[in-house]
All heavy atoms as a GROMACS GRO file, in nm:
protein
  652
    1MET      N    1   0.210  20.660   1.335
    1MET     CA    2   0.330  20.604   1.396
    1MET      C    3   0.360  20.682   1.522
    1MET      O    4   0.358  20.804   1.523
    1MET     CB    5   0.446  20.615   1.297
    1MET     CG    6   0.580  20.589   1.359
    1MET     SD    7   0.714  20.602   1.241
    1MET     CE    8   0.813  20.467   1.299
    2SER      N    9   0.387  20.614   1.628
    2SER     CA   10   0.427  20.680   1.752
    2SER      C   11   0.579  20.668   1.768
    2SER      O   12   0.641  20.581   1.708
    2SER     CB   13   0.355  20.621   1.871
    2SER     OG   14   0.389  20.486   1.888
    3TYR      N   15   0.634  20.755   1.848
    3TYR     CA   16   0.778  20.757   1.871
    3TYR      C   17   0.806  20.743   2.019
    3TYR      O   18   0.728  20.786   2.103
    3TYR     CB   19   0.839  20.888   1.820
    3TYR     CG   20   0.817  20.911   1.673
    3TYR    CD1   21   0.719  20.999   1.629
    3TYR    CD2   22   0.892  20.842   1.579
    3TYR    CE1   23   0.699  21.020   1.492
    3TYR    CE2   24   0.872  20.863   1.443
    3TYR     CZ   25   0.776  20.952   1.401
    3TYR     OH   26   0.754  20.971   1.267
    4ILE      N   27   0.921  20.688   2.050
    4ILE     CA   28   0.967  20.682   2.189
    4ILE      C   29   1.064  20.797   2.208
    4ILE      O   30   1.170  20.800   2.145
    4ILE     CB   31   1.034  20.545   2.220
    4ILE    CG1   32   0.932  20.434   2.201
    4ILE    CG2   33   1.092  20.547   2.359
    4ILE    CD1   34   0.990  20.295   2.207
    5VAL      N   35   1.024  20.892   2.290
    5VAL     CA   36   1.104  21.011   2.318
    5VAL      C   37   1.123  21.020   2.469
    5VAL      O   38   1.025  21.013   2.543
    5VAL     CB   39   1.034  21.138   2.263
    5VAL    CG1   40   1.116  21.262   2.296
    5VAL    CG2   41   1.010  21.127   2.113
    6PRO      N   42   1.246  21.034   2.515
    6PRO     CA   43   1.271  21.044   2.659
    6PRO      C   44   1.194  21.162   2.722
    6PRO      O   45   1.178  21.267   2.661
    6PRO     CB   46   1.422  21.067   2.669
    6PRO     CG   47   1.478  21.014   2.543
    6PRO     CD   48   1.373  21.039   2.439
    7LYS      N   49   1.147  21.139   2.843
    7LYS     CA   50   1.069  21.242   2.913
    7LYS      C   51   1.147  21.371   2.930
    7LYS      O   52   1.089  21.480   2.928
    7LYS     CB   53   1.021  21.189   3.049
    7LYS     CG   54   0.914  21.087   3.037
    7LYS     CD   55   0.867  21.038   3.170
    7LYS     CE   56   0.760  20.929   3.151
    7LYS     NZ   57   0.709  20.880   3.277
    8LYS      N   58   1.279  21.361   2.946
    8LYS     CA   59   1.359  21.484   2.964
    8LYS      C   60   1.360  21.569   2.836
    8LYS      O   61   1.367  21.691   2.844
    8LYS     CB   62   1.501  21.451   3.010
    8LYS     CG   63   1.587  21.380   2.910
    8LYS     CD   64   1.726  21.354   2.965
    8LYS     CE   65   1.812  21.291   2.857
    8LYS     NZ   66   1.949  21.272   2.902
    9ILE      N   67   1.350  21.506   2.721
    9ILE     CA   68   1.342  21.579   2.594
    9ILE      C   69   1.204  21.645   2.582
    9ILE      O   70   1.192  21.761   2.545
    9ILE     CB   71   1.368  21.486   2.473
    9ILE    CG1   72   1.506  21.421   2.482
    9ILE    CG2   73   1.349  21.562   2.341
    9ILE    CD1   74   1.623  21.514   2.464
   10ILE      N   75   1.100  21.569   2.615
   10ILE     CA   76   0.963  21.623   2.609
   10ILE      C   77   0.952  21.743   2.704
   10ILE      O   78   0.891  21.845   2.670
   10ILE     CB   79   0.861  21.514   2.642
   10ILE    CG1   80   0.859  21.409   2.531
   10ILE    CG2   81   0.722  21.573   2.661
   10ILE    CD1   82   0.777  21.286   2.561
   11ALA      N   83   1.012  21.734   2.821
   11ALA     CA   84   1.007  21.844   2.919
   11ALA      C   85   1.070  21.970   2.866
   11ALA      O   86   1.030  22.081   2.903
   11ALA     CB   87   1.072  21.801   3.049
   12LYS      N   88   1.167  21.958   2.778
   12LYS     CA   89   1.234  22.075   2.718
   12LYS      C   90   1.143  22.148   2.619
   12LYS      O   91   1.169  22.263   2.586
   12LYS     CB   92   1.363  22.034   2.648
   12LYS     CG   93   1.473  21.991   2.742
   12LYS     CD   94   1.596  21.953   2.663
   12LYS     CE   95   1.708  21.903   2.752
   12LYS     NZ   96   1.827  21.868   2.677
   13ALA      N   97   1.038  22.082   2.574
   13ALA     CA   98   0.948  22.142   2.475
   13ALA      C   99   0.824  22.196   2.546
   13ALA      O  100   0.710  22.167   2.511
   13ALA     CB  101   0.909  22.037   2.371
   14ALA      N  102   0.846  22.280   2.643
   14ALA     CA  103   0.738  22.331   2.728
   14ALA      C  104   0.642  22.424   2.653
   14ALA      O  105   0.529  22.439   2.696
   14ALA     CB  106   0.797  22.403   2.848
   15LYS      N  107   0.684  22.487   2.546
   15LYS     CA  108   0.593  22.579   2.478
   15LYS      C  109   0.517  22.513   2.362
   15LYS      O  110   0.460  22.580   2.278
   15LYS     CB  111   0.666  22.704   2.431
   15LYS     CG  112   0.776  22.686   2.332
   15LYS     CD  113   0.840  22.821   2.301
   15LYS     CE  114   0.955  22.804   2.203
   15LYS     NZ  115   1.014  22.932   2.166
   16CYS      N  116   0.509  22.381   2.364
   16CYS     CA  117   0.430  22.309   2.262
   16CYS      C  118   0.281  22.337   2.284
   16CYS      O  119   0.229  22.316   2.394
   16CYS     CB  120   0.456  22.159   2.270
   16CYS     SG  121   0.358  22.065   2.151
   17ASN      N  122   0.215  22.386   2.182
   17ASN     CA  123   0.072  22.416   2.190
   17ASN      C  124  -0.016  22.293   2.166
   17ASN      O  125  -0.138  22.302   2.175
   17ASN     CB  126   0.035  22.520   2.084
   17ASN     CG  127   0.101  22.654   2.110
   17ASN    OD1  128   0.129  22.688   2.224
   17ASN    ND2  129   0.130  22.725   2.004
   18TYR      N  130   0.045  22.181   2.131
   18TYR     CA  131  -0.032  22.065   2.087
   18TYR      C  132  -0.013  21.943   2.177
   18TYR      O  133  -0.035  21.830   2.135
   18TYR     CB  134   0.002  22.032   1.943
   18TYR     CG  135  -0.016  22.153   1.853
   18TYR    CD1  136   0.093  22.215   1.794
   18TYR    CD2  137  -0.141  22.207   1.832
   18TYR    CE1  138   0.077  22.327   1.714
   18TYR    CE2  139  -0.160  22.318   1.754
   18TYR     CZ  140  -0.050  22.379   1.695
   18TYR     OH  141  -0.068  22.490   1.617
   19ASN      N  142   0.029  21.966   2.301
   19ASN     CA  143   0.041  21.859   2.400
   19ASN      C  144   0.130  21.744   2.352
   19ASN      O  145   0.101  21.628   2.378
   19ASN     CB  146  -0.097  21.810   2.443
   19ASN     CG  147  -0.094  21.737   2.574
   19ASN    OD1  148  -0.009  21.764   2.659
   19ASN    ND2  149  -0.183  21.642   2.592
   20HIS      N  150   0.233  21.777   2.276
   20HIS     CA  151   0.331  21.680   2.227
   20HIS      C  152   0.263  21.566   2.150
   20HIS      O  153   0.302  21.450   2.160
   20HIS     CB  154   0.417  21.626   2.341
   20HIS     CG  155   0.478  21.737   2.422
   20HIS    ND1  156   0.427  21.771   2.545
   20HIS    CD2  157   0.580  21.821   2.398
   20HIS    CE1  158   0.497  21.873   2.592
   20HIS    NE2  159   0.590  21.904   2.505
   21SER      N  160   0.161  21.600   2.073
   21SER     CA  161   0.085  21.497   1.998
   21SER      C  162   0.173  21.422   1.899
   21SER      O  163   0.142  21.307   1.864
   21SER     CB  164  -0.033  21.561   1.926
   21SER     OG  165   0.008  21.657   1.830
   22CYS      N  166   0.283  21.480   1.857
   22CYS     CA  167   0.372  21.413   1.760
   22CYS      C  168   0.430  21.284   1.816
   22CYS      O  169   0.456  21.189   1.743
   22CYS     CB  170   0.482  21.507   1.713
   22CYS     SG  171   0.590  21.564   1.846
   23VAL      N  172   0.450  21.279   1.946
   23VAL     CA  173   0.509  21.162   2.009
   23VAL      C  174   0.414  21.043   2.001
   23VAL      O  175   0.452  20.932   1.964
   23VAL     CB  176   0.547  21.191   2.156
   23VAL    CG1  177   0.599  21.065   2.224
   23VAL    CG2  178   0.652  21.303   2.163
   24GLU      N  179   0.287  21.067   2.032
   24GLU     CA  180   0.188  20.957   2.035
   24GLU      C  181   0.133  20.923   1.898
   24GLU      O  182   0.108  20.807   1.868
   24GLU     CB  183   0.073  20.994   2.128
   24GLU     CG  184   0.115  21.001   2.274
   24GLU     CD  185   0.163  20.869   2.329
   24GLU    OE1  186   0.103  20.765   2.297
   24GLU    OE2  187   0.262  20.869   2.403
   25THR      N  188   0.110  21.024   1.816
   25THR     CA  189   0.040  21.001   1.689
   25THR      C  190   0.129  21.009   1.567
   25THR      O  191   0.088  20.968   1.458
   25THR     CB  192  -0.072  21.104   1.670
   25THR    OG1  193  -0.015  21.234   1.655
   25THR    CG2  194  -0.169  21.101   1.788
   26GLY      N  195   0.248  21.066   1.581
   26GLY     CA  196   0.335  21.088   1.465
   26GLY      C  197   0.290  21.208   1.384
   26GLY      O  198   0.344  21.234   1.277
   27LYS      N  199   0.193  21.284   1.436
   27LYS     CA  200   0.142  21.404   1.368
   27LYS      C  201   0.138  21.517   1.469
   27LYS      O  202   0.123  21.495   1.588
   27LYS     CB  203   0.002  21.379   1.312
   27LYS     CG  204   0.001  21.277   1.201
   27LYS     CD  205  -0.136  21.269   1.136
   27LYS     CE  206  -0.134  21.172   1.020
   27LYS     NZ  207  -0.082  21.229   0.898
   28CYS      N  208   0.147  21.637   1.419
   28CYS     CA  209   0.141  21.756   1.502
   28CYS      C  210   0.004  21.818   1.486
   28CYS      O  211  -0.025  21.876   1.381
   28CYS     CB  212   0.252  21.854   1.462
   28CYS     SG  213   0.255  22.002   1.564
   29ASN      N  214  -0.080  21.804   1.586
   29ASN     CA  215  -0.215  21.857   1.583
   29ASN      C  216  -0.292  21.808   1.460
   29ASN      O  217  -0.367  21.881   1.398
   29ASN     CB  218  -0.213  22.010   1.589
   29ASN     CG  219  -0.347  22.068   1.628
   29ASN    OD1  220  -0.422  22.008   1.705
   29ASN    ND2  221  -0.378  22.183   1.574
   30GLY      N  222  -0.268  21.684   1.421
   30GLY     CA  223  -0.337  21.625   1.307
   30GLY      C  224  -0.265  21.642   1.174
   30GLY      O  225  -0.305  21.583   1.074
   31TYR      N  226  -0.162  21.721   1.170
   31TYR     CA  227  -0.085  21.745   1.047
   31TYR      C  228   0.043  21.663   1.049
   31TYR      O  229   0.101  21.637   1.154
   31TYR     CB  230  -0.047  21.893   1.033
   31TYR     CG  231  -0.165  21.983   1.014
   31TYR    CD1  232  -0.215  22.057   1.121
   31TYR    CD2  233  -0.226  21.997   0.891
   31TYR    CE1  234  -0.323  22.142   1.106
   31TYR    CE2  235  -0.334  22.081   0.874
   31TYR     CZ  236  -0.382  22.153   0.982
   31TYR     OH  237  -0.489  22.236   0.966
   32ASP      N  238   0.090  21.625   0.930
   32ASP     CA  239   0.219  21.559   0.920
   32ASP      C  240   0.326  21.649   0.981
   32ASP      O  241   0.314  21.771   0.979
   32ASP     CB  242   0.256  21.530   0.775
   32ASP     CG  243   0.169  21.422   0.713
   32ASP    OD1  244   0.112  21.340   0.788
   32ASP    OD2  245   0.159  21.420   0.588
   33LEU      N  246   0.430  21.587   1.034
   33LEU     CA  247   0.541  21.665   1.089
   33LEU      C  248   0.602  21.750   0.979
   33LEU      O  249   0.604  21.711   0.862
   33LEU     CB  250   0.648  21.572   1.146
   33LEU     CG  251   0.607  21.486   1.266
   33LEU    CD1  252   0.723  21.398   1.307
   33LEU    CD2  253   0.558  21.571   1.380
   34CYS      N  254   0.653  21.866   1.016
   34CYS     CA  255   0.717  21.953   0.918
   34CYS      C  256   0.830  21.879   0.850
   34CYS      O  257   0.911  21.812   0.916
   34CYS     CB  258   0.771  22.078   0.986
   34CYS     SG  259   0.644  22.188   1.049
   35LYS      N  260   0.836  21.889   0.718
   35LYS     CA  261   0.938  21.821   0.641
   35LYS      C  262   1.073  21.891   0.661
   35LYS      O  263   1.085  22.012   0.646
   35LYS     CB  264   0.901  21.823   0.494
   35LYS     CG  265   1.002  21.756   0.405
   35LYS     CD  266   0.964  21.766   0.258
   35LYS     CE  267   1.076  21.712   0.173
   35LYS     NZ  268   1.055  21.743   0.032
   36VAL      N  269   1.174  21.812   0.695
   36VAL     CA  270   1.308  21.865   0.712
   36VAL      C  271   1.372  21.873   0.574
   36VAL      O  272   1.383  21.774   0.503
   36VAL     CB  273   1.394  21.776   0.807
   36VAL    CG1  274   1.536  21.827   0.814
   36VAL    CG2  275   1.330  21.772   0.944
   37GLU      N  276   1.413  21.994   0.537
   37GLU     CA  277   1.475  22.015   0.406
   37GLU      C  278   1.627  22.009   0.412
   37GLU      O  279   1.690  21.970   0.315
   37GLU     CB  280   1.431  22.152   0.349
   37GLU     CG  281   1.283  22.157   0.320
   37GLU     CD  282   1.242  22.289   0.259
   37GLU    OE1  283   1.300  22.395   0.294
   37GLU    OE2  284   1.150  22.287   0.174
   38ASP      N  285   1.684  22.048   0.526
   38ASP     CA  286   1.829  22.049   0.540
   38ASP      C  287   1.862  22.053   0.688
   38ASP      O  288   1.778  22.088   0.770
   38ASP     CB  289   1.888  22.171   0.469
   38ASP     CG  290   2.034  22.154   0.433
   38ASP    OD1  291   2.093  22.045   0.460
   38ASP    OD2  292   2.094  22.249   0.378
   39THR      N  293   1.984  22.016   0.720
   39THR     CA  294   2.029  22.020   0.860
   39THR      C  295   2.169  22.079   0.867
   39THR      O  296   2.244  22.077   0.770
   39THR     CB  297   2.035  21.879   0.922
   39THR    OG1  298   2.130  21.800   0.852
   39THR    CG2  299   1.899  21.811   0.917
   40VAL      N  300   2.202  22.128   0.984
   40VAL     CA  301   2.338  22.169   1.017
   40VAL      C  302   2.370  22.094   1.145
   40VAL      O  303   2.315  22.125   1.251
   40VAL     CB  304   2.351  22.321   1.036
   40VAL    CG1  305   2.494  22.356   1.076
   40VAL    CG2  306   2.309  22.395   0.912
   41GLY      N  307   2.451  21.991   1.132
   41GLY     CA  308   2.481  21.908   1.248
   41GLY      C  309   2.355  21.838   1.298
   41GLY      O  310   2.265  21.808   1.221
   42LEU      N  311   2.347  21.819   1.427
   42LEU     CA  312   2.230  21.754   1.488
   42LEU      C  313   2.132  21.853   1.546
   42LEU      O  314   2.022  21.814   1.584
   42LEU     CB  315   2.277  21.659   1.598
   42LEU     CG  316   2.370  21.545   1.557
   42LEU    CD1  317   2.414  21.466   1.680
   42LEU    CD2  318   2.301  21.454   1.458
   43ASP      N  319   2.169  21.980   1.555
   43ASP     CA  320   2.089  22.076   1.630
   43ASP      C  321   2.009  22.174   1.545
   43ASP      O  322   1.918  22.238   1.598
   43ASP     CB  323   2.177  22.155   1.724
   43ASP     CG  324   2.227  22.072   1.840
   43ASP    OD1  325   2.153  21.981   1.883
   43ASP    OD2  326   2.339  22.095   1.884
   44VAL      N  327   2.040  22.190   1.419
   44VAL     CA  328   1.969  22.289   1.337
   44VAL      C  329   1.893  22.217   1.226
   44VAL      O  330   1.952  22.149   1.143
   44VAL     CB  331   2.067  22.392   1.278
   44VAL    CG1  332   1.992  22.493   1.191
   44VAL    CG2  333   2.144  22.462   1.388
   45LEU      N  334   1.760  22.233   1.229
   45LEU     CA  335   1.675  22.174   1.126
   45LEU      C  336   1.610  22.287   1.044
   45LEU      O  337   1.544  22.373   1.100
   45LEU     CB  338   1.562  22.091   1.187
   45LEU     CG  339   1.598  21.975   1.276
   45LEU    CD1  340   1.472  21.905   1.324
   45LEU    CD2  341   1.687  21.876   1.205
   46PHE      N  342   1.633  22.286   0.915
   46PHE     CA  343   1.562  22.376   0.825
   46PHE      C  344   1.443  22.300   0.774
   46PHE      O  345   1.455  22.186   0.727
   46PHE     CB  346   1.651  22.421   0.710
   46PHE     CG  347   1.756  22.520   0.754
   46PHE    CD1  348   1.883  22.478   0.787
   46PHE    CD2  349   1.727  22.654   0.765
   46PHE    CE1  350   1.980  22.566   0.830
   46PHE    CE2  351   1.823  22.746   0.807
   46PHE     CZ  352   1.950  22.702   0.839
   47ILE      N  353   1.325  22.361   0.786
   47ILE     CA  354   1.202  22.291   0.753
   47ILE      C  355   1.125  22.363   0.642
   47ILE      O  356   1.145  22.481   0.617
   47ILE     CB  357   1.110  22.277   0.878
   47ILE    CG1  358   1.082  22.414   0.938
   47ILE    CG2  359   1.172  22.184   0.979
   47ILE    CD1  360   0.976  22.415   1.046
   48GLU      N  361   1.037  22.288   0.582
   48GLU     CA  362   0.946  22.344   0.482
   48GLU      C  363   0.843  22.434   0.554
   48GLU      O  364   0.791  22.395   0.658
   48GLU     CB  365   0.874  22.228   0.413
   48GLU     CG  366   0.783  22.265   0.301
   48GLU     CD  367   0.724  22.139   0.240
   48GLU    OE1  368   0.624  22.088   0.294
   48GLU    OE2  369   0.780  22.092   0.139
   49TYR      N  370   0.817  22.550   0.497
   49TYR     CA  371   0.720  22.640   0.558
   49TYR      C  372   0.581  22.579   0.559
   49TYR      O  373   0.537  22.522   0.460
   49TYR     CB  374   0.716  22.774   0.485
   49TYR     CG  375   0.609  22.865   0.538
   49TYR    CD1  376   0.624  22.925   0.662
   49TYR    CD2  377   0.494  22.890   0.465
   49TYR    CE1  378   0.525  23.007   0.712
   49TYR    CE2  379   0.396  22.973   0.514
   49TYR     CZ  380   0.412  23.032   0.639
   49TYR     OH  381   0.314  23.114   0.690
   50ARG      N  382   0.512  22.591   0.670
   50ARG     CA  383   0.375  22.541   0.684
   50ARG      C  384   0.291  22.651   0.746
   50ARG      O  385   0.321  22.696   0.855
   50ARG     CB  386   0.373  22.420   0.776
   50ARG     CG  387   0.476  22.316   0.745
   50ARG     CD  388   0.426  22.188   0.689
   50ARG     NE  389   0.302  22.139   0.735
   50ARG     CZ  390   0.288  22.036   0.816
   50ARG    NH1  391   0.392  21.973   0.864
   50ARG    NH2  392   0.168  21.995   0.850
   51ASN      N  393   0.186  22.691   0.681
   51ASN     CA  394   0.104  22.795   0.742
   51ASN      C  395  -0.029  22.743   0.792
   51ASN      O  396  -0.112  22.820   0.838
   51ASN     CB  397   0.081  22.909   0.644
   51ASN     CG  398   0.000  22.870   0.523
   51ASN    OD1  399  -0.034  22.752   0.506
   51ASN    ND2  400  -0.031  22.963   0.437
   52GLU      N  401  -0.050  22.610   0.788
   52GLU     CA  402  -0.179  22.558   0.835
   52GLU      C  403  -0.190  22.554   0.988
   52GLU      O  404  -0.296  22.533   1.041
   52GLU     CB  405  -0.211  22.422   0.775
   52GLU     CG  406  -0.110  22.315   0.808
   52GLU     CD  407  -0.016  22.286   0.692
   52GLU    OE1  408  -0.030  22.346   0.586
   52GLU    OE2  409   0.072  22.204   0.712
   53HIS      N  410  -0.080  22.570   1.056
   53HIS     CA  411  -0.087  22.579   1.202
   53HIS      C  412   0.029  22.663   1.251
   53HIS      O  413   0.130  22.676   1.187
   53HIS     CB  414  -0.087  22.440   1.267
   53HIS     CG  415   0.041  22.365   1.250
   53HIS    ND1  416   0.143  22.372   1.341
   53HIS    CD2  417   0.083  22.282   1.153
   53HIS    CE1  418   0.242  22.294   1.301
   53HIS    NE2  419   0.210  22.239   1.188
   54SER      N  420   0.009  22.725   1.366
   54SER     CA  421   0.117  22.804   1.424
   54SER      C  422   0.197  22.719   1.521
   54SER      O  423   0.142  22.631   1.586
   54SER     CB  424   0.060  22.927   1.495
   54SER     OG  425  -0.022  22.887   1.603
   55CYS      N  426   0.324  22.746   1.526
   55CYS     CA  427   0.411  22.669   1.613
   55CYS      C  428   0.512  22.764   1.674
   55CYS      O  429   0.581  22.839   1.600
   55CYS     CB  430   0.481  22.559   1.533
   55CYS     SG  431   0.599  22.465   1.632
   56GLY      N  432   0.526  22.760   1.803
   56GLY     CA  433   0.621  22.846   1.873
   56GLY      C  434   0.765  22.811   1.850
   56GLY      O  435   0.853  22.883   1.891
   57TYR      N  436   0.788  22.699   1.784
   57TYR     CA  437   0.925  22.653   1.759
   57TYR      C  438   0.972  22.678   1.614
   57TYR      O  439   1.086  22.651   1.582
   57TYR     CB  440   0.938  22.505   1.791
   57TYR     CG  441   0.929  22.478   1.940
   57TYR    CD1  442   0.815  22.426   1.995
   57TYR    CD2  443   1.037  22.507   2.023
   57TYR    CE1  444   0.805  22.403   2.132
   57TYR    CE2  445   1.029  22.485   2.159
   57TYR     CZ  446   0.914  22.432   2.213
   57TYR     OH  447   0.907  22.410   2.348
   58MET      N  448   0.883  22.729   1.529
   58MET     CA  449   0.922  22.758   1.390
   58MET      C  450   0.972  22.903   1.382
   58MET      O  451   0.899  22.995   1.418
   58MET     CB  452   0.804  22.737   1.294
   58MET     CG  453   0.844  22.757   1.150
   58MET     SD  454   0.719  22.703   1.031
   58MET     CE  455   0.595  22.827   1.055
   59LEU      N  456   1.095  22.920   1.339
   59LEU     CA  457   1.155  23.052   1.331
   59LEU      C  458   1.190  23.087   1.188
   59LEU      O  459   1.246  23.005   1.115
   59LEU     CB  460   1.283  23.059   1.415
   59LEU     CG  461   1.269  23.033   1.565
   59LEU    CD1  462   1.406  23.034   1.629
   59LEU    CD2  463   1.180  23.137   1.628
   60ASN      N  464   1.160  23.210   1.150
   60ASN     CA  465   1.198  23.260   1.018
   60ASN      C  466   1.347  23.290   1.019
   60ASN      O  467   1.398  23.352   1.113
   60ASN     CB  468   1.118  23.387   0.989
   60ASN     CG  469   1.144  23.440   0.853
   60ASN    OD1  470   1.256  23.485   0.827
   60ASN    ND2  471   1.046  23.439   0.769
   61TYR      N  472   1.416  23.243   0.916
   61TYR     CA  473   1.560  23.264   0.904
   61TYR      C  474   1.587  23.302   0.759
   61TYR      O  475   1.608  23.217   0.673
   61TYR     CB  476   1.635  23.138   0.943
   61TYR     CG  477   1.785  23.152   0.944
   61TYR    CD1  478   1.850  23.216   1.048
   61TYR    CD2  479   1.862  23.103   0.839
   61TYR    CE1  480   1.988  23.230   1.049
   61TYR    CE2  481   2.000  23.116   0.839
   61TYR     CZ  482   2.062  23.182   0.943
   61TYR     OH  483   2.198  23.194   0.944
   62GLY      N  484   1.580  23.432   0.729
   62GLY     CA  485   1.595  23.479   0.590
   62GLY      C  486   1.481  23.426   0.506
   62GLY      O  487   1.363  23.448   0.537
   63ASN      N  488   1.513  23.350   0.402
   63ASN     CA  489   1.411  23.290   0.315
   63ASN      C  490   1.378  23.148   0.358
   63ASN      O  491   1.306  23.079   0.286
   63ASN     CB  492   1.457  23.290   0.170
   63ASN     CG  493   1.469  23.428   0.112
   63ASN    OD1  494   1.394  23.518   0.154
   63ASN    ND2  495   1.561  23.450   0.022
   64SER      N  496   1.427  23.106   0.471
   64SER     CA  497   1.406  22.970   0.519
   64SER      C  498   1.339  22.974   0.656
   64SER      O  499   1.318  23.080   0.714
   64SER     CB  500   1.541  22.898   0.532
   64SER     OG  501   1.605  22.890   0.410
   65TYR      N  502   1.306  22.855   0.704
   65TYR     CA  503   1.247  22.840   0.837
   65TYR      C  504   1.322  22.733   0.912
   65TYR      O  505   1.360  22.631   0.854
   65TYR     CB  506   1.098  22.805   0.828
   65TYR     CG  507   1.017  22.920   0.777
   65TYR    CD1  508   1.003  22.942   0.641
   65TYR    CD2  509   0.960  23.011   0.865
   65TYR    CE1  510   0.933  23.051   0.593
   65TYR    CE2  511   0.888  23.120   0.818
   65TYR     CZ  512   0.875  23.139   0.681
   65TYR     OH  513   0.806  23.246   0.634
   66MET      N  514   1.344  22.759   1.040
   66MET     CA  515   1.413  22.664   1.126
   66MET      C  516   1.317  22.611   1.231
   66MET      O  517   1.229  22.681   1.277
   66MET     CB  518   1.530  22.730   1.199
   66MET     CG  519   1.643  22.771   1.109
   66MET     SD  520   1.779  22.859   1.191
   66MET     CE  521   1.761  22.828   1.362
   67CYS      N  522   1.336  22.485   1.268
   67CYS     CA  523   1.260  22.425   1.377
   67CYS      C  524   1.353  22.416   1.496
   67CYS      O  525   1.462  22.360   1.489
   67CYS     CB  526   1.212  22.285   1.337
   67CYS     SG  527   1.128  22.201   1.474
   68THR      N  528   1.307  22.472   1.608
   68THR     CA  529   1.388  22.468   1.731
   68THR      C  530   1.328  22.376   1.835
   68THR      O  531   1.372  22.375   1.950
   68THR     CB  532   1.401  22.608   1.790
   68THR    OG1  533   1.271  22.659   1.824
   68THR    CG2  534   1.469  22.705   1.692
   69CYS      N  535   1.230  22.295   1.795
   69CYS     CA  536   1.162  22.205   1.889
   69CYS      C  537   1.254  22.090   1.928
   69CYS      O  538   1.298  22.013   1.842
   69CYS     CB  539   1.035  22.151   1.829
   69CYS     SG  540   0.951  22.032   1.934
   70PRO      N  541   1.281  22.071   2.056
   70PRO     CA  542   1.368  21.960   2.100
   70PRO      C  543   1.310  21.823   2.065
   70PRO      O  544   1.386  21.732   2.031
   70PRO     CB  545   1.376  21.977   2.251
   70PRO     CG  546   1.319  22.109   2.284
   70PRO     CD  547   1.238  22.155   2.168
   71VAL      N  548   1.179  21.809   2.070
   71VAL     CA  549   1.117  21.680   2.036
   71VAL      C  550   1.130  21.652   1.887
   71VAL      O  551   1.167  21.542   1.848
   71VAL     CB  552   0.968  21.677   2.080
   71VAL    CG1  553   0.900  21.550   2.031
   71VAL    CG2  554   0.958  21.690   2.231
   72ARG      N  555   1.105  21.752   1.803
   72ARG     CA  556   1.119  21.732   1.658
   72ARG      C  557   1.263  21.699   1.622
   72ARG      O  558   1.288  21.610   1.538
   72ARG     CB  559   1.072  21.857   1.582
   72ARG     CG  560   1.081  21.844   1.431
   72ARG     CD  561   0.979  21.741   1.383
   72ARG     NE  562   0.987  21.719   1.241
   72ARG     CZ  563   1.043  21.612   1.184
   72ARG    NH1  564   1.100  21.520   1.258
   72ARG    NH2  565   1.043  21.598   1.052
   73LYS      N  566   1.358  21.764   1.683
   73LYS     CA  567   1.500  21.734   1.658
   73LYS      C  568   1.531  21.590   1.696
   73LYS      O  569   1.599  21.519   1.622
   73LYS     CB  570   1.591  21.829   1.736
   73LYS     CG  571   1.591  21.970   1.686
   73LYS     CD  572   1.681  22.053   1.774
   73LYS     CE  573   1.663  22.198   1.753
   73LYS     NZ  574   1.750  22.280   1.838
   74TYR      N  575   1.482  21.548   1.810
   74TYR     CA  576   1.507  21.411   1.857
   74TYR      C  577   1.447  21.311   1.759
   74TYR      O  578   1.513  21.214   1.721
   74TYR     CB  579   1.450  21.390   1.997
   74TYR     CG  580   1.479  21.254   2.052
   74TYR    CD1  581   1.596  21.229   2.118
   74TYR    CD2  582   1.390  21.148   2.032
   74TYR    CE1  583   1.627  21.102   2.168
   74TYR    CE2  584   1.419  21.021   2.079
   74TYR     CZ  585   1.536  20.998   2.147
   74TYR     OH  586   1.566  20.873   2.193
   75ILE      N  587   1.323  21.332   1.719
   75ILE     CA  588   1.256  21.241   1.624
   75ILE      C  589   1.333  21.234   1.493
   75ILE      O  590   1.357  21.126   1.440
   75ILE     CB  591   1.109  21.281   1.600
   75ILE    CG1  592   1.027  21.256   1.727
   75ILE    CG2  593   1.051  21.210   1.479
   75ILE    CD1  594   0.887  21.314   1.724
   76PHE      N  595   1.376  21.349   1.443
   76PHE     CA  596   1.451  21.348   1.316
   76PHE      C  597   1.585  21.276   1.333
   76PHE      O  598   1.620  21.193   1.249
   76PHE     CB  599   1.475  21.489   1.265
   76PHE     CG  600   1.551  21.490   1.136
   76PHE    CD1  601   1.486  21.459   1.018
   76PHE    CD2  602   1.687  21.516   1.133
   76PHE    CE1  603   1.556  21.454   0.899
   76PHE    CE2  604   1.757  21.512   1.015
   76PHE     CZ  605   1.692  21.481   0.898
   77ASN      N  606   1.658  21.305   1.437
   77ASN     CA  607   1.791  21.246   1.454
   77ASN      C  608   1.785  21.096   1.482
   77ASN      O  609   1.870  21.021   1.437
   77ASN     CB  610   1.869  21.319   1.565
   77ASN     CG  611   1.913  21.456   1.520
   77ASN    OD1  612   1.955  21.476   1.408
   77ASN    ND2  613   1.902  21.552   1.609
   78LYS      N  614   1.683  21.051   1.555
   78LYS     CA  615   1.673  20.909   1.590
   78LYS      C  616   1.604  20.828   1.481
   78LYS      O  617   1.647  20.717   1.446
   78LYS     CB  618   1.600  20.890   1.721
   78LYS     CG  619   1.587  20.743   1.756
   78LYS     CD  620   1.552  20.720   1.899
   78LYS     CE  621   1.531  20.572   1.920
   78LYS     NZ  622   1.611  20.516   2.020
   79TYR      N  623   1.493  20.881   1.427
   79TYR     CA  624   1.411  20.804   1.334
   79TYR      C  625   1.425  20.847   1.188
   79TYR      O  626   1.366  20.785   1.100
   79TYR     CB  627   1.264  20.816   1.375
   79TYR     CG  628   1.236  20.756   1.511
   79TYR    CD1  629   1.230  20.837   1.624
   79TYR    CD2  630   1.216  20.621   1.526
   79TYR    CE1  631   1.203  20.784   1.748
   79TYR    CE2  632   1.189  20.566   1.650
   79TYR     CZ  633   1.183  20.648   1.762
   79TYR     OH  634   1.157  20.593   1.885
   80LYS      N  635   1.499  20.955   1.163
   80LYS     CA  636   1.518  21.007   1.027
   80LYS      C  637   1.384  21.040   0.959
   80LYS      O  638   1.367  21.022   0.841
   80LYS     CB  639   1.599  20.913   0.941
   80LYS     CG  640   1.733  20.876   1.001
   80LYS     CD  641   1.818  20.999   1.028
   80LYS     CE  642   1.951  20.962   1.088
   80LYS     NZ  643   2.006  21.061   1.176
   81LYS      N  644   1.290  21.084   1.040
   81LYS     CA  645   1.156  21.122   0.990
   81LYS      C  646   1.137  21.270   1.004
   81LYS      O  647   1.178  21.331   1.093
   81LYS     CB  648   1.046  21.050   1.069
   81LYS     CG  649   1.053  20.900   1.060
   81LYS     CD  650   0.988  20.855   0.936
   81LYS     CE  651   0.989  20.704   0.929
   81LYS     NZ  652   0.950  20.649   0.809
   0.00000   0.00000   0.00000
């Protein structure tokens, strides 16, 4: 599944190591998008830990992990995926 994401949002994700593959393929470097376990408002996504690939947007937060990727946030908020 591909997603329509505004270019200005994609531009904010400059440290993406995977050339924003999630937008075109619905997968991040061939892997399913990180599963969102919980949210705080529209800006904070707590995700399931994934060690099969490294991501500059995944941050350790105590016993949880947060996703700070602007593209992932947009996809979750718009498509609920």
